[in-house]
C-alpha positions in Angstrom: 0.0 0.1 -0.4 3.1 2.7 0.8 3.9 1.5 -2.9 0.5 2.8 -4.7 0.6 6.1 -2.4 4.2 6.7 -3.0 4.1 6.2 -6.7 0.4 8.2 -6.6 2.0 11.4 -5.0 5.2 10.7 -7.3 2.9 10.9 -9.9 1.1 14.2 -9.1 4.1 15.9 -8.3 5.5 15.6 -12.4 2.2 16.8 -13.7 2.4 19.4 -11.4 5.4 20.0 -12.9 5.1 19.6 -16.3 1.9 22.0 -16.0 4.0 24.8 -16.4 6.4 23.8 -19.2 3.3 22.7 -21.3 1.0 25.9 -20.2 -2.4 24.7 -21.2 -4.3 27.5 -20.2 -2.0 29.8 -22.9 -2.3 27.1 -25.6 -5.7 25.9 -25.5 -6.9 29.3 -27.5 -3.8 29.9 -29.3 -4.5 25.9 -30.7 -8.2 26.7 -31.1 -7.8 30.4 -32.7 -4.7 28.4 -35.2 -7.5 25.5 -36.2 -10.4 27.6 -36.8 -10.8 26.3 -40.5 -9.8 22.7 -39.6 -12.7 19.8 -39.0 -12.9 17.8 -35.7 -10.6 15.1 -37.7 -8.3 17.2 -38.6 -8.0 19.3 -34.9 -7.9 15.7 -33.3 -4.7 14.6 -35.7 -2.8 18.2 -35.1 -3.2 17.7 -31.4 -1.9 14.4 -31.7 0.8 15.0 -33.8 1.7 18.0 -31.6 1.4 15.8 -27.9 3.9 13.4 -29.7 6.1 16.2 -31.0 6.3 17.7 -27.3 6.6 14.4 -25.8 9.7 13.9 -28.4 11.1 17.2 -26.9 10.6 16.7 -23.4 12.1 13.1 -23.2 15.5 14.1 -25.6 16.2 17.2 -23.3 15.2 14.6 -20.1 17.8 12.4 -21.1 20.3 14.8 -23.0 19.6 17.5 -20.9 22.7 17.2 -18.3 25.1 16.6 -21.5 24.1 20.1 -22.1 24.6 21.8 -19.1 28.3 20.6 -18.9 28.9 22.1 -15.5 26.5 20.7 -13.7 26.9 17.4 -10.9 24.3 15.4 -13.1 26.6 15.9 -15.7 29.8 14.3 -14.5 27.9 11.8 -13.5 26.7 10.7 -16.6 30.2 11.1 -17.8 29.4 14.1 -20.6 32.5 15.6 -19.8 36.0 14.7 -19.2 
């Protein structure tokens, strides 16, 4: 039971951290205004592609971020720099 509580709190923390990064409160009206002439199916497709692209970008920066910030301790642990 402790594991479930711990994982639930971790997932909520991650979601709370991603909300400011994704900023859905400002991107939702932008998405609607940019897809005014699109059909419902086209909007779904655009939203799906946008979500996939965002996932890829966030994952790349998650994995390569310490290498890009080579002065951090995390980069030393990952042996990104000599």
